[in-house]
All heavy atoms as an XYZ file, in Angstrom:
878
protein
N     -95.722     10.266      0.891
C     -96.826     11.178      1.100
C     -98.118     10.575      0.551
O     -99.189     10.835      1.096
C     -96.504     12.542      0.397
C     -97.606     13.516      0.713
C     -96.512     12.418     -1.095
C     -97.203     14.756      1.282
N     -98.047      9.739     -0.468
C     -99.235      9.078     -1.005
C     -99.863      8.133      0.087
O    -101.076      8.075      0.220
C     -98.934      8.313     -2.294
C     -98.541      9.368     -3.377
C    -100.090      7.495     -2.743
C     -98.104      8.761     -4.662
N     -98.996      7.435      0.751
C     -99.471      6.537      1.792
C    -100.197      7.312      2.877
O    -101.199      6.817      3.432
C     -98.314      5.734      2.363
N     -99.745      8.479      3.219
C    -100.374      9.283      4.253
C    -101.748      9.791      3.768
O    -102.682      9.841      4.565
C     -99.482     10.455      4.608
C     -98.178     10.045      5.288
C     -97.188     11.193      5.358
O     -97.364     12.219      4.779
N     -96.086     10.949      6.095
N    -101.840     10.164      2.514
C    -103.134     10.585      1.977
C    -104.138      9.439      1.952
O    -105.294      9.636      2.360
C    -102.954     11.234      0.575
C    -102.128     12.505      0.719
C    -104.265     11.480     -0.099
C    -101.719     13.100     -0.643
N    -103.692      8.254      1.512
C    -104.562      7.125      1.453
C    -105.019      6.747      2.890
O    -106.198      6.444      3.101
C    -103.881      5.913      0.745
C    -104.682      4.656      0.930
C    -103.650      6.228     -0.695
N    -104.120      6.775      3.802
C    -104.440      6.472      5.210
C    -105.467      7.458      5.753
O    -106.400      7.106      6.464
C    -103.194      6.453      6.066
O    -102.263      5.502      5.529
C    -103.495      6.065      7.467
N    -105.276      8.737      5.401
C    -106.213      9.755      5.842
C    -107.627      9.540      5.243
O    -108.628      9.671      5.943
N    -107.703      9.172      3.981
C    -108.981      8.906      3.380
C    -109.647      7.648      4.008
O    -110.829      7.654      4.248
C    -108.835      8.678      1.844
C    -108.836      9.956      1.077
C    -107.740     10.277      0.262
C    -109.860     10.858      1.144
C    -107.718     11.447     -0.472
C    -109.851     12.038      0.400
C    -108.753     12.327     -0.391
N    -108.889      6.603      4.233
C    -109.411      5.403      4.835
C    -109.918      5.706      6.231
O    -111.005      5.313      6.653
C    -108.369      4.262      4.874
C    -108.863      3.111      5.722
C    -108.100      3.792      3.477
N    -109.159      6.504      7.017
C    -109.580      6.870      8.378
C    -110.831      7.713      8.327
O    -111.765      7.584      9.144
C    -108.415      7.612      9.066
C    -108.782      7.982     10.496
C    -108.684      7.093     11.489
C    -109.227      9.268     10.787
C    -108.988      7.414     12.792
C    -109.526      9.664     12.077
C    -109.419      8.726     13.095
N    -110.929      8.641      7.394
C    -112.049      9.555      7.342
C    -113.324      8.909      6.829
O    -114.440      9.283      7.174
N    -113.211      7.905      5.944
C    -114.368      7.298      5.340
C    -114.760      5.964      5.948
O    -115.763      5.363      5.497
C    -114.117      7.097      3.858
C    -113.887      8.409      3.055
C    -113.534      8.092      1.605
C    -115.087      9.321      3.125
N    -114.025      5.469      6.864
C    -114.302      4.152      7.441
C    -115.597      4.198      8.257
O    -115.872      5.165      8.973
C    -113.132      3.735      8.354
C    -113.131      2.209      8.610
N    -113.847      1.672      9.627
C    -112.513      1.212      7.966
C    -113.680      0.397      9.611
N    -112.834      0.078      8.619
N    -116.467      3.194      8.137
C    -117.778      3.231      8.816
C    -117.719      3.103     10.326
O    -118.732      3.287     10.999
C    -118.519      2.039      8.218
C    -117.455      1.159      7.647
C    -116.332      2.017      7.290
N    -116.572      2.835     10.889
C    -116.460      2.715     12.340
C    -116.685      4.078     12.976
O    -117.137      4.198     14.120
C    -115.077      2.158     12.742
C    -114.825      2.285     14.250
C    -114.961      0.729     12.338
N    -116.525      5.170     12.247
C    -116.601      6.494     12.783
C    -118.057      7.034     12.768
O    -118.233      8.187     13.044
C    -115.687      7.447     12.042
C    -114.247      7.046     12.129
N    -113.549      7.127     13.290
C    -113.427      6.536     11.262
C    -112.352      6.675     13.133
N    -112.236      6.271     11.905
N    -119.030      6.155     12.475
C    -120.380      6.592     12.583
C    -120.800      6.678     14.020
O    -120.133      6.180     14.926
C    -121.329      5.606     11.855
S    -121.039      5.546     10.070
N    -121.965      7.257     14.232
C    -122.458      7.358     15.636
C    -122.826      5.964     16.141
O    -123.133      5.051     15.438
C    -123.688      8.262     15.683
C    -123.407      9.695     15.319
C    -124.639     10.539     15.364
O    -125.589     10.117     16.011
O    -124.617     11.585     14.742
N    -122.816      5.839     17.476
C    -123.058      4.533     18.084
C    -124.532      4.099     17.896
O    -124.808      2.951     17.876
C    -122.735      4.610     19.577
N    -125.440      5.059     17.701
C    -126.831      4.718     17.545
C    -127.296      4.580     16.115
O    -128.448      4.363     15.851
C    -127.762      5.766     18.275
C    -127.525      5.748     19.768
C    -127.522      7.168     17.696
N    -126.366      4.683     15.157
C    -126.796      4.599     13.771
C    -127.285      3.198     13.389
O    -127.991      3.055     12.436
C    -125.636      5.007     12.877
O    -124.572      4.050     12.983
N    -126.920      2.195     14.151
C    -127.371      0.858     13.866
C    -128.843      0.624     14.247
O    -129.479     -0.278     13.755
C    -126.504     -0.159     14.598
C    -126.451     -1.504     13.908
O    -126.846     -1.605     12.760
N    -125.958     -2.467     14.626
N    -129.380      1.517     15.090
C    -130.784      1.373     15.491
C    -131.749      1.602     14.306
O    -132.786      1.006     14.185
C    -131.106      2.385     16.631
C    -132.539      2.388     16.964
C    -130.265      2.041     17.843
N    -131.315      2.434     13.355
C    -132.202      2.669     12.196
C    -132.319      1.484     11.308
O    -133.287      1.383     10.545
C    -131.633      3.901     11.363
O    -130.315      3.576     10.953
C    -131.599      5.129     12.241
N    -131.388      0.570     11.275
C    -131.487     -0.586     10.406
C    -132.307     -1.757     11.047
O    -132.421     -2.765     10.488
C    -130.077     -1.072     10.056
O    -129.404     -1.538     11.188
N    -132.768     -1.516     12.246
C    -133.583     -2.555     12.924
C    -134.828     -2.900     12.169
O    -135.187     -4.072     12.064
C    -133.939     -2.059     14.350
C    -134.746     -3.067     15.161
C    -135.217     -2.458     16.409
N    -136.085     -1.288     16.066
C    -136.484     -0.377     16.916
N    -136.087     -0.409     18.148
N    -137.247      0.591     16.531
N    -135.505     -1.926     11.600
C    -136.703     -2.177     10.823
C    -136.463     -3.069      9.595
O    -137.273     -3.939      9.237
N    -135.347     -2.852      8.965
C    -134.980     -3.670      7.797
C    -134.718     -5.117      8.207
O    -135.087     -6.067      7.520
C    -133.733     -3.124      7.097
C    -134.004     -1.740      6.432
C    -132.727     -1.066      6.005
O    -131.609     -1.682      6.190
O    -132.829      0.013      5.432
N    -134.077     -5.310      9.340
C    -133.824     -6.663      9.812
C    -135.122     -7.361     10.193
O    -135.323     -8.539      9.855
C    -132.890     -6.627     11.030
C    -131.438     -6.242     10.782
C    -130.715     -6.095     12.093
C    -130.747     -7.257      9.891
N    -136.044     -6.674     10.869
C    -137.345     -7.244     11.210
C    -138.120     -7.594      9.953
O    -138.766     -8.645      9.862
C    -138.112     -6.335     12.157
C    -137.688     -6.377     13.564
C    -137.831     -5.235     14.331
C    -137.098     -7.481     14.103
C    -137.442     -5.243     15.632
C    -136.717     -7.505     15.429
C    -136.847     -6.414     16.220
N    -138.146     -6.676      8.996
C    -138.851     -6.849      7.762
C    -138.318     -8.077      7.046
O    -139.046     -8.957      6.599
C    -138.764     -5.654      6.867
C    -139.693     -5.655      5.663
S    -139.072     -6.484      4.158
C    -137.546     -5.671      3.849
N    -137.025     -8.220      6.941
C    -136.419     -9.372      6.257
C    -136.701    -10.690      6.993
O    -136.997    -11.717      6.394
C    -134.887     -9.193      6.175
O    -134.589     -8.044      5.424
N    -136.651    -10.624      8.319
C    -136.904    -11.821      9.134
C    -138.363    -12.323      8.937
O    -138.588    -13.504      8.683
C    -136.636    -11.541     10.620
C    -137.020    -12.671     11.528
C    -136.227    -13.802     11.616
C    -138.149    -12.585     12.319
C    -136.586    -14.869     12.420
C    -138.485    -13.628     13.137
C    -137.694    -14.733     13.222
N    -139.328    -11.405      9.032
C    -140.706    -11.834      8.924
C    -141.065    -12.197      7.462
O    -141.886    -13.074      7.239
C    -141.626    -10.723      9.428
C    -141.584    -10.578     10.919
C    -141.267     -9.368     11.531
C    -141.843    -11.669     11.735
C    -141.233     -9.249     12.863
C    -141.800    -11.564     13.129
C    -141.466    -10.308     13.692
N    -140.420    -11.538      6.496
C    -140.599    -11.845      5.080
C    -140.162    -13.311      4.838
O    -140.860    -14.147      4.254
C    -139.804    -10.911      4.227
C    -139.833    -11.249      2.768
C    -140.838    -10.743      1.939
C    -138.881    -12.057      2.173
C    -140.888    -11.030      0.598
C    -138.916    -12.356      0.865
C    -139.902    -11.862      0.032
N    -138.941    -13.667      5.324
C    -138.436    -15.011      5.100
C    -139.238    -16.044      5.889
O    -139.433    -17.151      5.459
C    -136.957    -15.067      5.506
C    -136.014    -14.358      4.577
C    -134.611    -14.360      5.137
C    -136.027    -14.945      3.195
N    -139.683    -15.698      7.092
C    -140.514    -16.565      7.887
C    -141.850    -16.908      7.174
O    -142.284    -18.035      7.131
C    -140.766    -15.998      9.274
C    -141.219    -16.927     10.350
C    -140.190    -17.996     10.646
C    -141.455    -16.127     11.625
N    -142.458    -15.849      6.589
C    -143.725    -16.091      5.850
C    -143.469    -16.950      4.631
O    -144.251    -17.889      4.362
C    -144.290    -14.753      5.441
N    -142.388    -16.660      3.911
C    -142.120    -17.447      2.692
C    -141.814    -18.913      3.050
O    -142.281    -19.808      2.390
C    -140.951    -16.809      1.957
C    -140.686    -17.456      0.626
C    -141.518    -17.231     -0.445
C    -139.636    -18.346      0.465
C    -141.259    -17.874     -1.658
C    -139.398    -18.987     -0.700
C    -140.215    -18.732     -1.803
N    -140.989    -19.121      4.044
C    -140.636    -20.478      4.434
C    -141.809    -21.257      4.971
O    -141.983    -22.443      4.698
C    -139.504    -20.485      5.431
C    -138.131    -20.051      4.887
C    -137.140    -19.983      6.036
C    -137.692    -21.000      3.834
N    -142.699    -20.602      5.717
C    -143.897    -21.235      6.220
C    -144.811    -21.654      5.059
O    -145.343    -22.786      5.065
C    -144.636    -20.310      7.147
O    -145.898    -20.841      7.506
N    -144.958    -20.818      4.070
C    -145.817    -21.131      2.952
C    -145.153    -22.190      2.029
O    -145.778    -23.178      1.654
C    -146.063    -19.858      2.164
C    -147.050    -20.056      1.007
C    -148.373    -20.192      1.217
C    -146.554    -20.072     -0.274
C    -149.237    -20.392      0.192
C    -147.423    -20.282     -1.368
C    -148.759    -20.423     -1.108
O    -149.637    -20.596     -2.164
N    -143.899    -21.982      1.719
C    -143.206    -22.881      0.805
C    -142.956    -24.266      1.359
O    -142.952    -25.256      0.625
C    -141.888    -22.271      0.362
N    -142.846    -24.383      2.694
C    -142.567    -25.724      3.230
C    -143.791    -26.629      3.087
O    -143.619    -27.825      2.919
C    -142.205    -25.580      4.700
O    -143.323    -25.118      5.463
N    -144.981    -26.108      3.127
C    -146.177    -26.919      2.990
C    -146.537    -27.116      1.503
O    -147.051    -28.147      1.137
C    -147.388    -26.325      3.734
C    -147.248    -26.467      5.218
C    -147.312    -27.894      5.616
C    -147.189    -28.013      7.143
N    -147.187    -29.413      7.579
N    -146.332    -26.109      0.697
C    -146.697    -26.178     -0.700
C    -145.716    -27.049     -1.505
O    -146.069    -27.818     -2.368
C    -146.758    -24.778     -1.334
C    -147.860    -23.945     -0.664
C    -146.982    -24.799     -2.811
C    -149.240    -24.545     -0.896
N    -144.445    -26.969     -1.178
C    -143.389    -27.606     -1.947
C    -143.183    -29.054     -1.549
O    -142.218    -29.675     -2.057
C    -142.062    -26.817     -1.773
C    -141.012    -27.182     -2.731
N    -141.200    -27.006     -4.102
C    -139.790    -27.704     -2.600
C    -140.105    -27.422     -4.728
N    -139.249    -27.841     -3.854
N    -143.942    -29.609     -0.690
C    -143.734    -30.988     -0.253
C    -143.975    -32.017     -1.390
O    -143.557    -33.155     -1.255
C    -144.601    -31.319      0.958
O    -145.986    -31.232      0.578
N    -144.613    -31.676     -2.460
C    -144.819    -32.537     -3.586
C    -146.102    -33.367     -3.525
O    -146.433    -34.047     -4.428
N    -146.769    -33.329     -2.412
C    -148.040    -34.005     -2.269
C    -149.074    -33.015     -1.783
O    -148.740    -31.923     -1.299
C    -147.916    -35.193     -1.305
C    -147.501    -34.828      0.063
C    -147.367    -36.056      0.946
N    -147.344    -35.712      2.336
C    -146.245    -35.376      2.967
N    -145.070    -35.259      2.334
N    -146.289    -35.112      4.259
N    -150.304    -33.460     -1.805
C    -151.352    -32.577     -1.305
C    -151.226    -32.361      0.181
O    -150.974    -33.313      0.903
C    -152.740    -33.132     -1.605
C    -153.073    -33.164     -3.090
C    -153.461    -31.827     -3.601
O    -153.009    -30.782     -3.080
N    -154.211    -31.767     -4.640
N    -151.376    -31.145      0.665
C    -151.293    -30.921      2.145
C    -152.393    -31.632      2.838
O    -153.525    -31.738      2.372
C    -151.396    -29.386      2.289
C    -151.418    -28.828      0.942
C    -151.540    -29.911     -0.045
N    -152.064    -32.185      4.010
C    -153.074    -32.918      4.781
C    -154.099    -31.924      5.309
O    -153.825    -30.747      5.468
C    -152.440    -33.733      5.878
C    -151.638    -32.925      6.899
C    -150.230    -32.652      6.515
O    -149.755    -33.081      5.479
O    -149.545    -31.949      7.299
N    -155.282    -32.452      5.617
C    -156.382    -31.606      6.061
C    -156.305    -31.509      7.595
O    -157.045    -32.090      8.339
C    -157.732    -32.196      5.662
C    -157.878    -32.405      4.208
C    -158.039    -31.113      3.487
C    -158.335    -31.387      2.025
N    -158.044    -30.349      1.159
N    -155.361    -30.742      8.095
C    -155.228    -30.503      9.531
C    -155.100    -28.998      9.799
O    -154.825    -28.252      8.895
C    -154.067    -31.283     10.118
O    -152.849    -30.734      9.632
N    -155.270    -28.654     11.071
C    -155.158    -27.246     11.377
C    -153.731    -26.716     11.224
O    -153.539    -25.601     10.780
C    -155.607    -27.034     12.836
C    -155.484    -25.580     13.243
C    -156.396    -24.640     12.760
C    -154.434    -25.134     14.036
C    -156.292    -23.277     13.101
C    -154.322    -23.791     14.401
C    -155.258    -22.896     13.933
N    -152.736    -27.592     11.498
C    -151.331    -27.108     11.332
C    -151.008    -26.796      9.848
O    -150.331    -25.853      9.577
C    -150.374    -28.175     11.858
C    -150.387    -28.244     13.352
O    -150.784    -27.300     14.058
N    -149.953    -29.399     13.888
N    -151.538    -27.647      8.995
C    -151.317    -27.412      7.549
C    -152.081    -26.166      7.088
O    -151.539    -25.350      6.355
C    -151.782    -28.630      6.775
O    -151.652    -28.385      5.383
N    -153.280    -26.056      7.554
C    -154.078    -24.813      7.247
C    -153.413    -23.553      7.762
O    -153.295    -22.572      7.025
C    -155.486    -24.974      7.829
C    -156.346    -23.778      7.612
C    -156.966    -23.551      6.404
C    -156.548    -22.845      8.653
C    -157.747    -22.438      6.215
C    -157.339    -21.711      8.461
C    -157.936    -21.532      7.223
N    -152.928    -23.632      8.963
C    -152.251    -22.455      9.577
C    -150.952    -22.132      8.834
O    -150.627    -20.970      8.627
C    -151.988    -22.688     11.063
N    -150.219    -23.156      8.453
C    -148.908    -22.927      7.786
C    -149.114    -22.321      6.402
O    -148.260    -21.602      5.920
C    -148.110    -24.200      7.692
N    -150.236    -22.614      5.770
C    -150.486    -22.081      4.430
C    -151.173    -20.753      4.457
O    -150.863    -19.854      3.632
C    -151.275    -23.111      3.567
C    -150.451    -24.355      3.362
C    -151.676    -22.550      2.271
C    -151.170    -25.479      2.688
N    -152.126    -20.591      5.354
C    -152.975    -19.361      5.313
C    -152.794    -18.389      6.454
O    -152.842    -17.176      6.234
C    -154.441    -19.762      5.249
C    -154.781    -20.550      3.988
C    -155.044    -21.883      4.037
C    -154.800    -19.904      2.747
C    -155.359    -22.604      2.906
C    -155.087    -20.628      1.617
C    -155.388    -21.942      1.700
O    -155.653    -22.643      0.545
N    -152.572    -18.885      7.672
C    -152.576    -17.967      8.822
C    -151.182    -17.415      9.097
O    -151.026    -16.179      9.188
C    -153.155    -18.657     10.043
C    -154.610    -19.036      9.826
C    -153.033    -17.798     11.302
C    -155.245    -19.907     10.913
N    -150.205    -18.260      9.241
C    -148.834    -17.821      9.553
C    -148.263    -16.845      8.541
O    -147.694    -15.809      8.941
C    -147.892    -18.987      9.772
C    -148.306    -19.942     10.900
C    -148.026    -21.311     10.852
C    -148.989    -19.461     12.017
C    -148.365    -22.154     11.861
C    -149.346    -20.333     13.075
C    -149.042    -21.631     12.948
O    -149.403    -22.468     13.980
N    -148.373    -17.124      7.230
C    -147.864    -16.155      6.275
C    -148.489    -14.760      6.365
O    -147.847    -13.757      6.274
C    -148.083    -16.770      4.927
C    -148.111    -18.192      5.168
C    -148.767    -18.356      6.518
N    -149.828    -14.742      6.664
C    -150.514    -13.437      6.774
C    -150.043    -12.703      8.055
O    -149.894    -11.501      8.012
C    -152.000    -13.638      6.764
C    -152.572    -13.807      5.426
C    -152.802    -14.999      4.802
C    -152.845    -12.743      4.461
N    -153.295    -14.748      3.515
C    -153.319    -13.420      3.311
C    -152.790    -11.403      4.514
C    -153.673    -12.688      2.197
C    -153.177    -10.664      3.409
C    -153.604    -11.345      2.272
N    -149.883    -13.450      9.117
C    -149.390    -12.744     10.345
C    -147.985    -12.274     10.141
O    -147.672    -11.122     10.534
C    -149.472    -13.788     11.536
C    -150.902    -14.044     11.890
C    -148.717    -13.202     12.724
C    -151.071    -15.173     12.913
N    -147.105    -13.065      9.546
C    -145.752    -12.608      9.302
C    -145.728    -11.471      8.270
O    -144.871    -10.579      8.410
C    -144.897    -13.797      8.770
S    -144.578    -15.022     10.041
N    -146.625    -11.509      7.294
C    -146.670    -10.398      6.355
C    -147.078     -9.135      7.047
O    -146.555     -8.041      6.779
C    -147.633    -10.694      5.204
C    -147.605     -9.647      4.135
S    -148.941     -9.797      2.931
C    -150.339     -9.310      3.939
N    -148.050     -9.204      7.971
C    -148.465     -8.020      8.687
C    -147.295     -7.471      9.559
O    -147.060     -6.233      9.588
C    -149.683     -8.315      9.524
N    -146.613     -8.364     10.238
C    -145.516     -7.912     11.058
C    -144.393     -7.322     10.202
O    -143.732     -6.363     10.546
C    -144.979     -9.065     11.890
C    -145.905     -9.553     13.022
C    -145.385    -10.834     13.605
C    -146.145     -8.506     14.022
N    -144.156     -7.946      9.012
C    -143.193     -7.411      8.113
C    -143.583     -6.042      7.608
O    -142.749     -5.111      7.480
C    -142.977     -8.357      6.941
O    -142.102     -7.897      5.979
N    -144.832     -5.853      7.357
C    -145.339     -4.578      6.833
C    -145.300     -3.521      7.915
O    -145.004     -2.362      7.657
C    -146.752     -4.754      6.319
C    -147.425     -3.536      5.643
C    -146.567     -3.140      4.417
C    -148.817     -3.913      5.188
N    -145.528     -3.923      9.176
C    -145.409     -2.958     10.274
C    -143.980     -2.555     10.555
O    -143.711     -1.480     11.039
C    -146.004     -3.530     11.570
C    -147.501     -3.625     11.523
C    -148.214     -4.637     12.197
C    -148.296     -2.713     10.834
C    -149.554     -4.730     12.185
C    -149.672     -2.791     10.833
C    -150.285     -3.808     11.492
N    -143.047     -3.446     10.183
C    -141.618     -3.118     10.390
C    -141.114     -2.147      9.340
O    -140.405     -1.188      9.690
C    -140.791     -4.407     10.326
O    -141.182     -5.316     11.303
N    -141.497     -2.347      8.096
C    -141.030     -1.459      7.050
C    -142.025     -1.629      5.852
O    -142.592     -2.694      5.661
C    -139.612     -1.892      6.614
C    -138.895     -0.769      5.849
C    -137.412     -0.917      5.997
C    -136.680      0.070      5.149
N    -136.585      1.387      5.744
N    -142.137     -0.610      5.072
C    -143.094     -0.604      3.977
C    -142.862     -1.652      2.907
O    -143.784     -2.143      2.271
C    -143.152      0.788      3.284
C    -143.608      1.906      4.201
C    -142.513      2.498      5.037
O    -141.336      2.115      4.811
O    -142.788      3.261      5.970
N    -141.619     -1.998      2.729
C    -141.269     -3.018      1.739
C    -141.819     -4.405      2.085
O    -141.749     -5.312      1.272
C    -139.750     -3.102      1.528
C    -139.183     -1.940      0.801
C    -138.807     -0.812      1.696
O    -139.044     -0.846      2.910
N    -138.309      0.272      1.146
N    -142.344     -4.546      3.291
C    -142.982     -5.837      3.670
C    -144.217     -6.144      2.857
O    -144.684     -7.266      2.848
N    -144.751     -5.154      2.145
C    -145.902     -5.386      1.239
C    -145.533     -6.328      0.121
O    -146.429     -6.959     -0.487
C    -146.456     -4.059      0.731
N    -144.264     -6.439     -0.188
C    -143.829     -7.312     -1.282
C    -143.941     -8.779     -0.860
O    -143.810     -9.650     -1.722
C    -142.436     -6.982     -1.718
O    -141.526     -7.247     -0.629
N    -144.218     -9.092      0.375
C    -144.392    -10.464      0.817
C    -145.552    -11.116      0.096
O    -145.402    -12.258     -0.379
C    -144.597    -10.521      2.311
O    -143.535     -9.787      2.995
C    -144.634    -11.924      2.810
N    -146.677    -10.453      0.003
C    -147.841    -11.027     -0.619
C    -147.593    -11.248     -2.080
O    -147.952    -12.300     -2.657
C    -149.053    -10.122     -0.407
C    -150.385    -10.626     -1.067
C    -150.769    -11.929     -0.455
C    -151.466     -9.564     -0.833
N    -146.945    -10.302     -2.728
C    -146.673    -10.418     -4.176
C    -145.704    -11.576     -4.417
O    -145.932    -12.381     -5.349
C    -146.049     -9.099     -4.692
C    -147.078     -7.983     -4.581
C    -145.618     -9.248     -6.125
C    -146.496     -6.599     -4.736
N    -144.747    -11.734     -3.545
C    -143.771    -12.832     -3.670
C    -144.480    -14.166     -3.501
O    -144.197    -15.125     -4.268
C    -142.648    -12.687     -2.670
O    -142.052    -11.412     -2.820
C    -141.622    -13.769     -2.824
N    -145.406    -14.295     -2.510
C    -146.103    -15.542     -2.354
C    -147.018    -15.902     -3.514
O    -147.112    -17.042     -3.925
C    -146.929    -15.504     -1.050
C    -146.106    -15.464      0.249
C    -147.028    -15.357      1.430
C    -145.144    -16.623      0.345
N    -147.649    -14.879     -4.124
C    -148.480    -15.121     -5.251
C    -147.672    -15.558     -6.469
O    -148.038    -16.514     -7.178
C    -149.325    -13.861     -5.598
C    -150.016    -13.991     -6.937
C    -150.362    -13.585     -4.491
N    -146.565    -14.918     -6.690
C    -145.644    -15.271     -7.839
C    -145.125    -16.684     -7.595
O    -145.045    -17.489     -8.544
C    -144.546    -14.215     -7.993
C    -143.501    -14.715     -8.969
C    -145.131    -12.907     -8.493
N    -144.718    -16.985     -6.390
C    -144.198    -18.322     -6.089
C    -145.235    -19.394     -6.305
O    -144.965    -20.424     -6.901
C    -143.650    -18.394     -4.637
C    -143.201    -19.762     -4.264
C    -141.965    -20.244     -4.667
C    -144.004    -20.586     -3.459
C    -141.569    -21.520     -4.330
C    -143.604    -21.832     -3.117
C    -142.358    -22.295     -3.548
O    -141.942    -23.589     -3.227
N    -146.465    -19.145     -5.858
C    -147.550    -20.059     -6.094
C    -147.851    -20.241     -7.554
O    -148.079    -21.347     -8.021
C    -148.785    -19.618     -5.339
C    -149.856    -20.628     -5.340
O    -149.596    -21.800     -4.959
O    -151.007    -20.305     -5.784
N    -147.818    -19.154     -8.323
C    -148.019    -19.244     -9.765
C    -146.951    -20.051    -10.426
O    -147.234    -20.967    -11.222
C    -148.104    -17.842    -10.373
C    -148.105    -17.876    -11.866
C    -149.285    -18.211    -12.551
C    -146.972    -17.556    -12.600
C    -149.316    -18.238    -13.961
C    -146.964    -17.605    -13.970
C    -148.154    -17.932    -14.646
N    -145.690    -19.804    -10.111
C    -144.618    -20.566    -10.735
C    -144.604    -21.988    -10.294
O    -144.244    -22.887    -11.076
C    -143.272    -19.889    -10.422
C    -143.064    -18.521    -11.037
C    -141.780    -17.913    -10.603
C    -143.111    -18.619    -12.573
N    -144.964    -22.296     -9.057
C    -144.941    -23.641     -8.567
C    -146.112    -24.474     -9.150
O    -145.895    -25.636     -9.505
C    -144.995    -23.642     -7.047
C    -144.912    -25.026     -6.470
N    -145.987    -25.758     -6.115
C    -143.835    -25.803     -6.195
C    -145.597    -26.894     -5.655
N    -144.307    -26.958     -5.697
N    -147.249    -23.905     -9.272
C    -148.429    -24.654     -9.692
C    -148.667    -24.644    -11.227
O    -149.175    -25.580    -11.727
C    -149.720    -24.144     -9.004
C    -149.707    -24.468     -7.542
O    -149.163    -25.493     -7.140
N    -150.317    -23.642     -6.745
N    -148.285    -23.589    -11.863
C    -148.609    -23.494    -13.297
C    -147.346    -23.543    -14.138
O    -147.389    -24.064    -15.248
C    -149.343    -22.181    -13.603
C    -150.629    -22.085    -12.849
N    -151.711    -22.878    -13.112
C    -150.976    -21.301    -11.817
C    -152.680    -22.589    -12.290
N    -152.284    -21.614    -11.461
N    -146.262    -23.024    -13.705
C    -144.971    -23.063    -14.298
C    -144.862    -22.358    -15.690
O    -143.818    -21.955    -16.067
C    -144.444    -24.508    -14.409
C    -143.011    -24.625    -14.866
C    -141.990    -24.279    -13.991
C    -142.702    -25.006    -16.170
C    -140.665    -24.374    -14.421
C    -141.395    -25.082    -16.597
C    -140.392    -24.776    -15.702
N    -145.957    -22.286    -16.398
C    -145.872    -21.608    -17.669
C    -147.236    -20.996    -17.992
O    -148.271    -21.379    -17.445
C    -145.504    -22.587    -18.786
O    -146.559    -23.462    -19.063
N    -147.244    -20.078    -18.904
C    -148.487    -19.411    -19.273
C    -149.366    -20.327    -20.067
O    -150.606    -20.215    -20.051
C    -148.182    -18.135    -20.065
C    -147.494    -17.026    -19.275
C    -147.140    -15.848    -20.203
C    -148.388    -16.544    -18.142
N    -148.760    -21.256    -20.796
C    -149.564    -22.236    -21.592
C    -150.351    -23.143    -20.676
O    -151.564    -23.389    -20.853
C    -148.607    -23.047    -22.507
C    -147.970    -22.110    -23.548
C    -149.386    -24.164    -23.201
C    -146.909    -22.769    -24.368
N    -149.717    -23.616    -19.617
C    -150.411    -24.485    -18.639
C    -151.511    -23.695    -17.918
O    -152.579    -24.202    -17.634
C    -149.435    -25.080    -17.652
C    -148.581    -26.163    -18.216
C    -147.696    -26.765    -17.139
C    -146.803    -27.844    -17.658
N    -145.941    -28.372    -16.608
N    -151.204    -22.418    -17.642
C    -152.202    -21.584    -17.001
C    -153.442    -21.403    -17.912
O    -154.552    -21.547    -17.466
C    -151.635    -20.219    -16.625
C    -152.588    -19.210    -16.068
C    -153.128    -19.638    -14.722
C    -151.930    -17.846    -15.933
N    -153.143    -21.128    -19.140
C    -154.238    -20.949    -20.107
C    -155.082    -22.237    -20.249
O    -156.302    -22.179    -20.295
C    -153.690    -20.521    -21.486
C    -154.724    -20.330    -22.528
C    -155.631    -19.273    -22.489
C    -154.853    -21.260    -23.577
C    -156.555    -19.123    -23.461
C    -155.785    -21.102    -24.533
C    -156.655    -20.048    -24.508
O    -157.608    -19.854    -25.453
N    -154.379    -23.385    -20.283
C    -155.104    -24.651    -20.370
C    -155.927    -24.910    -19.144
O    -157.084    -25.452    -19.248
C    -154.117    -25.772    -20.650
C    -153.477    -25.746    -22.018
C    -152.367    -26.759    -22.152
O    -151.975    -27.366    -21.233
N    -151.870    -26.905    -23.393
N    -155.415    -24.611    -17.985
C    -156.167    -24.841    -16.762
C    -157.348    -23.880    -16.617
O    -158.395    -24.237    -16.021
C    -155.282    -24.728    -15.553
O    -154.835    -23.390    -15.371
N    -157.273    -22.721    -17.186
C    -158.392    -21.763    -17.135
C    -159.508    -22.203    -18.078
O    -160.688    -22.095    -17.776
C    -157.876    -20.331    -17.457
C    -157.043    -19.808    -16.296
C    -159.065    -19.368    -17.702
C    -156.368    -18.497    -16.601
N    -159.137    -22.753    -19.217
C    -160.095    -23.158    -20.197
C    -160.879    -24.366    -19.789
O    -161.994    -24.574    -20.244
C    -159.392    -23.462    -21.569
C    -159.049    -22.177    -22.286
C    -158.739    -22.443    -23.688
N    -159.956    -22.946    -24.382
C    -159.986    -23.152    -25.649
N    -158.905    -23.001    -26.356
N    -161.103    -23.557    -26.220
N    -160.359    -25.155    -18.903
C    -161.046    -26.395    -18.477
C    -162.157    -26.131    -17.546
O    -162.580    -25.481    -16.896
C    -160.066    -27.368    -17.836
C    -159.123    -27.914    -18.818
C    -158.128    -28.852    -18.191
O    -158.125    -29.052    -16.998
N    -157.222    -29.358    -19.004
């Protein structure tokens, strides 16, 4: 009888029994995640190269234009896309300054 009760609970709580259109609601989260990662990778690929970015339009676009476009699309997909800008600022801070002492020293100069 215990096996029958467990089987009944598994059958009743299994996610297969959701409506067929319930996956449409998660589309915004997927788009937001996709554009968030695209913005971050576009920015980080040019910043993290270890050398100064070359002075070309592709480099300028990868650092300034593409992340903003992807952030806007991420924000239009879902409200949590606003964290894209915060993440890029924090990444830039950690990559360029790495510590508060170095930040303080660079500000004083």
